[in-house]
C-alpha positions, 0 to 999 in steps of 0.5 A: 453657691447662691446665698440662699443655697448656702443658708440652707446648706448650713442648716442641713449640715447642722452648722447652726451656730455658724449661721446664727453668728453670720446673722448676728454680725449682719444685724450688728454691722447695720445697727451700728451704722444706724446708731452713728446716724440716729441719736435715738439708738442708745445701744445695740446688743445681742447674740447670734440671731437674737438681737436688740436695739435700745431706743432713747431720747438722747444718747447722753441722758439715756432716757427711754424713747417709749413712744418712738419704740411704739411707732417703729414697731407699728411701722415694721408691722405694717410693712411685714416685719414682726418685732417684739418690744422689751425692757423695763420701759418698753424701749427695746426692739428685739429681733429674733431671726430664724436661722433658715432666713436667706440673706436676701430676706434678712436684708429686706427685714433690715431695710424695713427696720431702717426705714422705720428708724429713719421715719421716726428720726426725721420727725424728731429732728424739728423738735431737737432743733427747736430745743437748741435755739 
């Protein structure tokens, strides 16, 4: 059974909780890798298809990275992925995954988000290096 067929089968059978958990696990796996790679990600959280990453200036200080969040959401929008910002400081990116999304579509969306994070993180590197000198 193809992934697309399996996703639709879960939906038709009414196994929405199972599908939501699969999507959440898929997001969490990728987002935890990003968190290890880029210090701009302070926290990864969520439940099922409702996931979020909190962006910070540094993982130690947890100062909100509001400008970086705006740049990432703009990049995502320009590349076909709609995200929502949230949080008291507007530094949380929320992802609300439809339960009928295919695994391929999910991966495409995560690829866009990863490219956005990479783009913003690479631009921050020279600043971080200048501060440590």
